[in-house]
Kinemage of the C-alpha trace (Angstrom):
@kinemage 1
@onewidth
@group {chain A} dominant
@subgroup {mainchain}
@vectorlist {calphas} color= white
{ca met a 1} P 115.952 114.988 104.582
{ca lys a 2} L 116.295 118.749 104.070
{ca thr a 3} L 113.649 118.660 101.335
{ca glu a 4} L 111.285 116.635 103.543
{ca ile a 5} L 111.703 119.078 106.420
{ca leu a 6} L 110.990 121.980 104.070
{ca lys a 7} L 107.891 120.275 102.676
{ca asn a 8} L 106.447 119.431 106.094
{ca ala a 9} L 107.317 122.813 107.605
{ca ser a 10} L 105.605 124.572 104.680
{ca gln a 11} L 102.431 122.591 105.266
{ca leu a 12} L 102.412 123.282 109.013
{ca phe a 13} L 103.304 126.977 108.699
{ca leu a 14} L 100.542 127.599 106.159
{ca asn a 15} L 97.911 125.658 108.088
{ca gln a 16} L 98.719 126.814 111.611
{ca gly a 17} L 100.859 129.930 111.293
{ca phe a 18} L 104.542 130.818 111.086
{ca lys a 19} L 104.676 131.890 114.736
{ca ser a 20} L 102.394 129.185 116.175
{ca val a 21} L 104.385 126.220 114.854
{ca thr a 22} L 107.554 125.382 116.798
{ca met a 23} L 110.544 123.259 115.823
{ca asp a 24} L 109.222 120.681 118.303
{ca asp a 25} L 105.895 120.601 116.424
{ca ile a 26} L 107.683 119.937 113.136
{ca ala a 27} L 109.834 117.186 114.684
{ca thr a 28} L 106.773 115.500 116.252
{ca his a 29} L 104.803 115.796 113.004
{ca met a 30} L 107.623 114.137 111.052
{ca gly a 31} L 108.538 111.581 113.722
{ca ile a 32} L 112.155 112.731 113.860
{ca ser a 33} L 114.317 114.374 116.519
{ca lys a 34} L 114.628 118.130 116.785
{ca lys a 35} L 118.393 117.594 116.483
{ca thr a 36} L 117.851 116.313 112.917
{ca ile a 37} L 116.031 119.523 112.003
{ca tyr a 38} L 118.789 121.683 113.498
{ca ala a 39} L 121.386 119.701 111.545
{ca asn a 40} L 119.698 121.005 108.366
{ca tyr a 41} L 118.417 124.398 109.540
{ca ala a 42} L 120.428 126.213 112.214
{ca his a 43} L 117.389 128.017 113.653
{ca lys a 44} L 113.707 128.657 113.007
{ca ile a 45} L 114.308 131.954 111.201
{ca glu a 46} L 116.429 130.116 108.632
{ca leu a 47} L 113.613 127.593 108.137
{ca val a 48} L 110.944 130.309 107.831
{ca his a 49} L 113.157 132.053 105.255
{ca ala a 50} L 113.566 128.813 103.262
{ca val a 51} L 109.817 128.063 103.397
{ca gly a 52} L 108.995 131.604 102.265
{ca tyr a 53} L 111.287 131.316 99.243
{ca glu a 54} L 109.931 127.865 98.422
{ca leu a 55} L 106.364 129.209 98.395
{ca leu a 56} L 107.395 132.223 96.317
{ca asn a 57} L 109.247 129.999 93.855
{ca asn a 58} L 106.181 127.756 93.478
{ca val a 59} L 103.975 130.734 92.636
{ca gln a 60} L 106.487 132.149 90.173
{ca cys a 61} L 106.931 128.776 88.450
{ca gly a 62} L 103.146 128.444 88.143
{ca val a 63} L 102.848 131.889 86.565
{ca gln a 64} L 105.895 131.281 84.337
{ca asn a 65} L 104.302 128.097 82.986
{ca leu a 66} L 101.221 130.080 81.988
{ca leu a 67} L 103.384 132.560 80.069
{ca thr a 68} L 104.571 129.780 77.758
{ca glu a 69} L 101.040 128.878 76.606
{ca his a 70} L 101.144 131.464 73.780
{ca met a 71} L 97.748 132.958 74.644
{ca asn a 72} L 96.911 136.517 73.729
{ca pro a 73} L 97.748 139.007 76.533
{ca ile a 74} L 94.118 139.376 77.691
{ca glu a 75} L 93.592 135.618 78.005
{ca glu a 76} L 96.969 135.360 79.714
{ca leu a 77} L 95.915 137.775 82.476
{ca tyr a 78} L 92.690 135.833 83.049
{ca glu a 79} L 94.624 132.580 83.361
{ca ile a 80} L 97.055 134.167 85.826
{ca lys a 81} L 94.091 135.496 87.825
{ca lys a 82} L 92.556 131.999 87.906
{ca tyr a 83} L 95.857 130.533 89.105
{ca val a 84} L 96.285 133.185 91.823
{ca ile a 85} L 92.751 132.586 93.147
{ca gln a 86} L 93.340 128.822 93.287
{ca his a 87} L 96.613 129.454 95.099
{ca leu a 88} L 94.970 131.792 97.631
{ca gln a 89} L 92.339 129.203 98.485
{ca gly a 90} L 95.047 127.000 99.977
{ca glu a 91} L 96.546 129.877 101.925
{ca lys a 92} L 95.215 130.893 105.332
{ca thr a 93} L 95.207 134.647 105.862
{ca ser a 94} L 96.108 134.178 109.550
{ca ser a 95} L 99.372 132.399 108.695
{ca ile a 96} L 100.431 135.196 106.337
{ca gln a 97} L 99.507 137.770 108.992
{ca gln a 98} L 101.855 135.958 111.400
{ca leu a 99} L 104.628 136.120 108.813
{ca ile a 100} L 104.076 139.880 108.430
{ca lys a 101} L 103.954 140.509 112.196
{ca tyr a 102} L 106.697 138.235 113.508
{ca tyr a 103} L 109.065 137.991 110.525
{ca pro a 104} L 108.724 141.429 108.840
{ca lys a 105} L 112.198 141.420 107.252
{ca ile a 106} L 111.548 138.070 105.560
{ca phe a 107} L 108.095 139.218 104.417
{ca glu a 108} L 109.450 142.472 102.947
{ca glu a 109} L 112.234 140.595 101.163
{ca leu a 110} L 109.732 138.161 99.658
{ca arg a 111} L 107.323 140.929 98.699
{ca ser a 112} L 110.108 142.836 96.961
{ca lys a 113} L 111.100 139.739 94.945
{ca gln a 114} L 107.470 139.040 94.043
{ca tyr a 115} L 106.898 142.664 93.030
{ca glu a 116} L 109.950 142.637 90.769
{ca phe a 117} L 108.867 139.368 89.134
{ca met a 118} L 105.250 140.427 88.559
{ca arg a 119} L 106.237 143.844 87.231
{ca gly a 120} L 108.430 142.144 84.636
{ca cys a 121} L 105.537 139.862 83.669
{ca met a 122} L 103.165 142.834 83.361
{ca glu a 123} L 105.590 144.883 81.268
{ca arg a 124} L 105.959 141.984 78.823
{ca asn a 125} L 102.185 141.444 78.799
{ca ile a 126} L 101.418 145.105 78.049
{ca thr a 127} L 104.123 145.323 75.370
{ca arg a 128} L 102.725 142.227 73.636
{ca gly a 129} L 99.209 143.659 73.876
{ca ile a 130} L 100.313 146.871 72.159
{ca glu a 131} L 102.162 144.917 69.440
{ca gln a 132} L 99.066 142.792 68.779
{ca gly a 133} L 96.767 145.825 68.605
{ca leu a 134} L 94.786 144.742 71.681
{ca phe a 135} L 96.085 147.501 73.999
{ca arg a 136} L 96.297 151.219 73.159
{ca glu a 137} L 99.621 152.130 71.563
{ca asn a 138} L 100.026 155.378 73.552
{ca leu a 139} L 100.348 153.551 76.892
{ca asp a 140} L 103.327 154.161 79.167
{ca val a 141} L 104.230 150.513 79.786
{ca glu a 142} L 106.172 151.043 83.009
{ca phe a 143} L 103.501 153.321 84.504
{ca ile a 144} L 100.642 150.907 83.720
{ca ser a 145} L 102.548 147.889 85.050
{ca arg a 146} L 103.333 149.739 88.301
{ca met a 147} L 99.718 150.915 88.682
{ca tyr a 148} L 98.492 147.363 88.183
{ca gln a 149} L 100.911 146.104 90.821
{ca ile a 150} L 99.824 148.770 93.321
{ca gly a 151} L 96.204 147.788 92.810
{ca ile a 152} L 96.718 144.026 92.986
{ca thr a 153} L 98.697 144.500 96.202
{ca asn a 154} L 96.203 146.813 97.894
{ca ile a 155} L 93.079 144.785 97.150
{ca lys a 156} L 94.508 142.218 99.580
{ca asp a 157} L 94.292 144.805 102.374
{ca gln a 158} L 91.489 143.647 104.679
{ca thr a 159} L 90.950 147.168 106.012
{ca ile a 160} L 90.113 148.409 102.509
{ca phe a 161} L 88.395 145.307 101.109
{ca pro a 162} L 87.077 143.130 103.972
{ca thr a 163} L 86.670 139.534 102.785
{ca glu a 164} L 83.092 139.230 104.053
{ca lys a 165} L 82.060 142.049 101.701
{ca phe a 166} L 84.561 141.418 98.897
{ca pro a 167} L 85.319 137.683 98.473
{ca his a 168} L 88.708 137.108 96.819
{ca ala a 169} L 87.417 135.539 93.591
{ca gly a 170} L 84.957 138.350 92.818
{ca leu a 171} L 87.418 141.039 93.855
{ca tyr a 172} L 90.174 139.825 91.525
{ca glu a 173} L 87.604 139.486 88.717
{ca met a 174} L 86.422 143.098 89.180
{ca tyr a 175} L 89.941 144.471 89.438
{ca leu a 176} L 91.143 142.705 86.291
{ca glu a 177} L 88.172 144.001 84.284
{ca tyr a 178} L 88.755 147.497 85.720
{ca his a 179} L 92.423 147.349 84.634
{ca leu a 180} L 91.772 145.999 81.143
{ca arg a 181} L 88.893 148.320 80.226
{ca gly a 182} L 91.257 151.249 80.708
{ca ile a 183} L 93.875 149.987 78.246
{ca val a 184} L 92.160 147.887 75.539
{ca thr a 185} L 91.524 148.919 71.948
{ca pro a 186} L 88.122 148.213 70.322
{ca glu a 187} L 89.583 144.890 69.109
{ca gly a 188} L 90.804 144.062 72.600
{ca arg a 189} L 87.396 144.989 74.033
{ca lys a 190} L 85.750 142.300 71.892
{ca ile a 191} L 88.041 139.633 73.369
{ca leu a 192} L 87.533 141.021 76.877
{ca asn a 193} L 83.737 141.010 76.577
{ca his a 194} L 83.813 137.468 75.222
{ca leu a 195} L 85.929 136.289 78.167
{ca ile a 196} L 83.667 138.030 80.695
{ca his a 197} L 80.542 136.451 79.179
{ca ser a 198} L 82.239 133.034 79.039
{ca asn a 199} L 83.118 133.283 82.736
{ca gln a 200} L 79.533 134.185 83.606
{ca asp a 201} L 78.070 131.190 81.755
């Protein structure tokens, strides 16, 4: 039952907002009593916390699966970008804004975990790129991974990149090319140009 509650709450929170959806709404949606929900989750904050970690875990598992495909580091970043865009399409900005506004501690905790995970992925990606001769060997791996993370976080800021002017798909595409052109070797540039042309076809 706990898993079912988590699944249904996730769906409702993402579609309607973390603040907008009440425990009554979840109980009605599932056709169960509110008492049953409280038997599994003591209060709404506990449920929001569990849903947040479930969503984060799903994203991390999706990215982790891509890292096992044995692609070269440039292709790997393009596949991760494709996955992130697909994931964002099922995510309403308004629901995330409610999470930020009404549950800031949970949001910050999740963001910190996500940042740590993605930085580790980027450090491994850059190190592999250097080893394979696709990224410049004089790169400071930690600096580049942190700069990438700062950029990928800030392009989601609507005040800097309003969606009506910078749709998500195009924005992520531009940012990834911007990042890679600064670190690739001539050999890496060939792969990058091929991927860009393939995506345009």
